[in-house]
C-alpha positions in Angstrom: 244.3 126.0 200.6 242.9 124.5 203.8 242.1 128.0 205.2 240.2 128.9 202.0 238.1 125.7 202.3 237.3 126.6 205.9 236.2 130.1 204.9 234.0 128.7 202.1 232.5 126.2 204.5 231.7 128.9 207.1 230.3 131.2 204.4 228.0 128.5 203.0 226.9 127.6 206.6 226.0 131.3 207.2 224.0 131.5 204.0 222.2 128.3 204.9 221.5 129.7 208.4 220.3 133.0 207.0 217.7 131.5 204.7 214.2 131.2 205.9 212.3 128.8 203.6 208.7 129.3 202.8 208.2 125.6 202.6 209.9 122.2 202.8 208.9 119.0 201.1 208.8 115.6 202.9 208.0 112.1 201.8 205.6 109.8 203.6 208.3 108.7 206.0 209.1 112.3 207.0 212.4 112.5 205.0 213.1 115.8 203.2 213.0 115.5 199.4 213.8 117.9 196.6 211.2 119.4 194.4 212.9 117.8 191.4 212.6 114.4 193.0 208.9 114.9 193.7 208.4 115.8 190.0 210.2 112.7 188.9 208.0 110.5 191.1 204.8 112.2 190.0 205.6 111.7 186.3 205.4 107.9 186.9 201.8 107.8 188.0 198.4 108.3 186.3 196.7 110.7 188.8 197.9 113.2 191.3 195.7 114.4 194.1 197.0 117.7 195.4 195.5 118.3 198.8 195.7 122.0 199.6 194.9 124.3 202.4 192.4 126.5 200.7 193.7 129.8 201.9 197.4 129.1 201.7 199.3 131.1 199.1 202.2 128.7 199.0 199.9 125.8 198.2 198.3 127.7 195.4 201.7 128.8 193.9 203.1 125.2 194.1 199.9 123.8 192.5 200.4 126.1 189.5 204.2 125.5 189.3 203.7 121.7 189.5 201.1 121.7 186.7 203.4 123.8 184.5 206.5 121.8 185.2 204.8 118.4 184.7 203.2 119.6 181.5 206.7 120.3 180.1 207.4 116.6 180.3 204.0 115.0 180.0 200.6 116.4 178.9 198.3 117.1 181.7 194.6 117.2 182.4 193.3 119.2 185.3 190.4 118.5 187.6 189.2 120.9 190.3 187.0 120.5 193.4 186.4 124.2 193.0 184.1 123.6 190.1 180.8 121.7 190.5 179.4 119.4 187.8 176.7 121.9 186.7 179.4 124.5 186.1 181.3 122.5 183.5 179.4 124.1 180.6 180.4 127.5 181.9 184.0 126.4 182.3 184.2 124.8 178.9 182.7 127.9 177.3 185.4 130.1 178.8 188.2 127.7 177.9 187.0 127.6 174.3 186.5 131.3 174.0 182.7 131.3 173.6 182.2 132.9 177.0 184.0 136.2 177.9 186.1 136.6 181.0 183.6 139.1 182.3 180.7 136.7 181.9 182.7 133.8 183.3 183.7 135.7 186.5 180.2 137.1 186.9 179.0 133.8 188.4 177.8 133.4 192.0 179.0 129.8 192.2 182.7 130.7 192.0 184.6 130.5 195.2 185.3 133.9 196.9 189.1 133.4 196.4 188.8 132.1 192.8 190.2 135.1 191.0 193.5 135.2 193.0 194.0 131.5 193.8 192.6 129.5 190.9 192.0 131.7 187.9 195.7 131.8 187.0 195.6 128.0 186.5 192.4 128.2 184.4 193.9 131.0 182.2 197.1 129.1 181.7 195.1 126.0 180.7 193.1 128.1 178.3 196.3 129.5 176.7 197.8 126.0 176.5 194.7 124.2 175.2 194.7 122.1 178.4 191.3 120.7 179.5 190.0 121.6 183.0 187.2 119.5 184.4 184.6 120.2 187.0 184.6 117.2 189.3 182.7 118.1 192.4 179.0 117.3 193.1 176.6 120.2 192.9 176.5 121.7 196.4 172.8 121.5 196.9 172.9 117.7 196.4 175.6 117.3 199.1 173.4 119.5 201.4 170.5 117.3 200.6 172.4 114.2 201.8 173.3 116.0 205.0 169.6 117.0 205.7 167.7 114.1 204.3 170.1 111.2 204.0 171.8 109.7 201.0 168.8 107.7 199.9 167.1 111.0 199.1 169.3 111.2 196.0 167.3 108.3 194.4 164.4 110.8 193.9 166.5 112.9 191.5 165.8 112.8 187.8 168.1 110.8 185.6 169.5 114.1 184.2 170.4 115.3 187.7 172.0 112.0 188.6 174.4 112.4 185.7 176.4 114.8 187.8 176.8 112.4 190.7 178.7 109.2 191.2 176.5 106.1 190.4 174.2 105.3 193.3 174.4 103.5 195.6 178.0 104.5 196.4 180.2 102.2 198.4 180.7 103.6 201.9 182.9 102.7 204.9 182.1 104.8 207.9 185.1 103.2 209.8 187.7 105.0 207.6 189.8 107.0 210.1 189.3 110.3 208.3 185.5 110.0 208.3 185.6 108.9 212.0 187.8 112.0 212.7 185.2 114.2 211.0 182.5 112.8 213.3 184.7 113.4 216.4 185.4 117.0 215.3 181.8 117.8 214.7 180.4 116.0 217.8 176.7 115.2 217.4 176.2 117.7 214.6 174.9 115.8 211.6 175.9 112.2 212.5 176.3 109.7 209.7 174.6 112.0 207.2 177.4 114.5 207.7 180.0 111.9 206.8 177.9 110.6 203.8 177.7 114.1 202.5 181.5 114.2 202.5 181.6 110.7 201.0 179.3 111.6 198.1 181.7 114.5 197.2 184.7 112.1 197.4 182.9 109.5 195.3 181.8 112.0 192.7 185.2 113.5 192.3 186.8 110.1 192.0 184.1 109.0 189.5 184.7 111.9 187.2 188.5 111.8 187.5 188.4 108.2 186.2 185.8 109.0 183.6 187.9 111.8 182.0 191.4 110.5 182.6 193.4 109.6 179.5 196.2 107.0 179.7 198.8 109.1 177.9 198.1 112.2 180.2 198.7 112.9 183.8 195.5 113.9 185.5 196.2 116.6 188.1 193.4 117.1 190.6 193.2 120.0 193.0 191.2 119.5 196.2 191.2 120.3 199.9 193.7 118.1 201.8 190.9 116.4 203.8 189.6 114.9 200.6 192.8 112.9 200.0 194.9 112.7 203.2 196.1 109.2 204.2 195.0 108.0 200.7 191.4 108.1 201.9 188.5 110.1 200.6 188.9 110.5 196.8 191.8 108.0 196.8 189.7 105.3 198.5 187.0 105.7 195.9 189.5 105.6 193.1 190.7 102.2 194.3 187.1 101.0 194.7 186.1 102.0 191.2 189.4 100.9 189.5 191.5 98.5 191.6 194.7 98.9 189.5 194.6 102.7 189.3 197.9 104.4 190.0 197.8 107.6 191.9 200.0 109.7 194.2 199.0 112.3 196.8 200.3 115.6 198.0 199.2 117.2 201.3 199.7 120.6 202.7 200.4 121.1 206.4 201.3 124.0 208.6 203.8 123.9 211.5 205.4 126.5 213.8 208.8 125.0 212.9 209.1 123.3 209.5 212.6 121.9 209.9 211.2 118.5 210.9 207.9 117.0 210.0 205.7 116.5 213.1 204.6 112.9 213.9 200.9 113.6 213.2 201.8 114.3 209.6 203.9 111.2 208.9 202.2 109.1 206.2 199.6 111.8 205.4 200.5 111.7 201.7 203.2 110.5 199.3 204.6 114.1 199.6 203.9 116.5 202.4 204.5 120.2 201.8 205.2 121.8 205.1 204.6 125.5 205.5 205.1 127.9 208.4 202.0 128.7 210.5 202.8 132.4 210.2 202.5 132.3 206.4 200.0 135.0 205.2 196.6 133.8 204.1 194.7 134.6 200.9 191.4 135.1 202.9 
């Protein structure tokens, strides 16, 4: 009997060694967690901010799988950085069937990787009757902040302002992620660059809260920089609604994913660690 157990142990060890995982999930402290445990935790909150790497196929696949699995246990709403506020009419038209797939996809404003990376989620939502919201600020207004400063938005019409977080937005230029952005970009843009990022974060947070229903889980898809370390969108969620409950997911890449690197500790409630060698969608 003992020899059989030894052989089984060796065999299982070999199987474990032979596997090459496409991703591992860690909690904020860097401890490995199971997918099922992450789902259980997410179901207890109001809002999930999924911070993706935009060209990572594992991030896109897991986004889709999480939305589907959560929806089996609790109804979801979906929000996406990839749709700007002025595109919501187009998006709603497609979801409700008044706009054809051909007309929907024939839109210059869709991201270049939309068809492969985000369209499956939108189509699933359409088939399930799940609402998808456009949460991001219209790009030209963010560019305006970068070029002319945030006060230039005051000159917009009331109609145009409807697609932006209420002005003047709270702003903290000392937030580590915003300071990191300035450091990365050097002198390019200065404070206007950070405020252009902030108006995106504020607008997404504003429309998440505006659309979120208490008996649903609002699942928001955004680039990881918009929610890492509970800053960006998360910081604005707390500013606009102090008692809001949300959890974050971040996607990171490492050469070796068997242990989470120190720089990623605390980056999110759950960190999806993916090999650097993973193929990209663009």
